C-alpha positions in Angstrom: -29.3 9.7 -16.9 -26.2 10.4 -14.8 -26.0 6.7 -13.8 -26.0 5.7 -17.6 -23.7 8.4 -18.5 -21.4 7.4 -15.7 -21.5 3.8 -16.6 -20.6 4.7 -20.2 -17.9 7.0 -19.0 -16.4 4.3 -16.7 -16.3 1.9 -19.6 -14.5 4.4 -21.7 -12.0 5.0 -19.0 -11.5 1.4 -18.4 -10.8 0.7 -22.0 -8.4 3.6 -22.4 -6.5 2.7 -19.2 -6.3 -1.0 -20.4 -4.9 0.2 -23.7 -2.4 2.4 -22.1 -1.3 -0.4 -19.8 -1.0 -2.7 -22.8 0.9 -0.1 -24.8 3.3 0.7 -21.7 3.9 -2.9 -20.8 6.6 -3.7 -23.4 8.2 -0.3 -23.0 8.4 -0.8 -19.3 9.3 -4.5 -19.4 6.2 -5.7 -17.5 3.8 -8.6 -18.1 0.5 -7.3 -18.9 -1.1 -10.8 -18.8 0.2 -11.3 -15.2 -1.2 -7.9 -14.3 -4.5 -8.9 -15.9 -4.6 -12.3 -14.0 -3.8 -10.5 -10.7 -7.0 -8.4 -11.3 -8.9 -11.8 -11.1 -7.4 -12.7 -7.7 -10.4 -11.1 -5.7 -12.7 -13.5 -7.6 -10.6 -16.5 -8.4 -8.1 -16.6 -5.6 -4.7 -18.0 -6.3 -6.0 -20.1 -9.1 -5.9 -16.9 -11.2 -2.0 -17.0 -11.3 -1.6 -20.8 -11.5 0.2 -21.9 -14.8 -2.2 -23.5 -17.1 -5.3 -21.6 -16.3 -5.4 -19.9 -19.7 -8.3 -17.8 -20.6 -10.6 -17.8 -17.6 -8.3 -15.6 -15.4 -7.8 -13.3 -18.3 -11.4 -12.9 -18.8 -12.3 -12.5 -15.2 -9.5 -10.1 -14.7 -10.5 -8.0 -17.7 -14.3 -8.1 -16.7 -13.2 -7.2 -13.0 -11.2 -4.3 -14.4 -14.1 -3.1 -16.6 -16.6 -3.6 -13.7 -14.7 -1.5 -11.3 -14.1 1.2 -13.8 -17.8 1.5 -14.6 -18.5 1.7 -10.9 -15.9 4.5 -10.4 -17.2 6.0 -13.5 -20.7 6.4 -12.0 -19.2 8.0 -8.9 -17.4 10.6 -11.1 -20.6 11.3 -13.1 -22.7 11.9 -9.9 -20.0 14.0 -8.1 -18.8 16.0 -11.4 -22.3 17.4 -12.4 -22.2 19.7 -15.5 -18.8 21.5 -15.5 -17.1 23.0 -18.4 -15.2 20.6 -20.5 -11.7 21.9 -19.3 -12.9 21.5 -15.7 -14.3 18.1 -16.4 -10.9 17.0 -17.8 -9.0 18.4 -15.0 -11.3 16.9 -12.5 -10.9 13.5 -14.2 -7.1 13.7 -13.9 -7.4 14.4 -10.1 -10.2 11.8 -9.8 -7.7 9.1 -11.2 -5.4 10.0 -8.3 -8.3 9.6 -5.7 -9.2 6.2 -7.4 -5.7 5.1 -6.9 -5.5 6.1 -3.3 -8.8 4.4 -2.6 -8.1 1.2 -4.4 -4.6 0.8 -3.2 -5.0 2.0 0.4 -8.6 1.1 1.3 -10.6 -1.2 -1.2 -7.7 -3.8 -2.0 -6.7 -4.1 1.7 -10.3 -4.6 2.8 -10.6 -7.2 0.3 -7.6 -9.0 1.6 -5.7 -8.6 -1.6 -3.7 -5.4 -0.8 -0.5 -7.3 -1.4 -1.3 -7.5 -5.2 -0.1 -3.9 -5.6 3.3 -4.4 -3.8 6.1 -4.2 -6.1 4.2 -1.9 -8.6 5.9 1.3 -9.4 4.0 4.0 -7.7 4.7 6.5 -10.6 3.3 4.0 -13.1 0.2 3.3 -11.0 -0.6 6.9 -10.6 0.0 7.6 -14.2 -2.3 4.8 -15.2 -5.0 5.9 -12.9 -4.7 9.5 -14.2 -5.2 8.2 -17.7 -8.1 6.4 -16.4 -9.6 9.6 -14.9 -9.0 11.5 -18.1 -10.6 8.8 -20.0 -13.7 8.8 -17.8 -13.8 12.5 -18.2 -13.7 12.2 -21.9 -16.3 9.6 -21.8 -18.6 11.8 -19.7 -18.1 14.6 -22.2 -18.9 12.2 -25.1 -22.1 11.1 -23.4 -23.2 14.7 -23.0 -22.6 15.4 -26.8 -24.8 12.4 -27.8 -28.3 13.1 -28.9 -30.9 11.7 -26.6 -32.4 8.4 -27.8 
């Protein structure tokens, strides 16, 4: 049950954070398509950013983002247990910061692609991960309210 709930919560968080990134990119003057291609780098290598590689890097980058979001969502559901809604939301925001720290300082460097995040605004990256964490928390609260089926 927690695995399913966590997977759904992670999917919600991944969609919420992607929507946030899409909304913020024009405001901040960044290229969301480039960022999505960079998310495909661990799987496609430098081909992900080559001109002319239209849809594949975008699909792989988007799928990679959602896959990682789901994995972290499962971790959140397992760690969070059944807290009150306000405690779950607070934990979600903090969890987003933990995910940012883990991804940027451990996971990506271990995968040999730590350079991807260089040049990204730390404030923006943390904000996007807090938005992700709150999205995961909202997703988890939503799964708890659904009738069993």
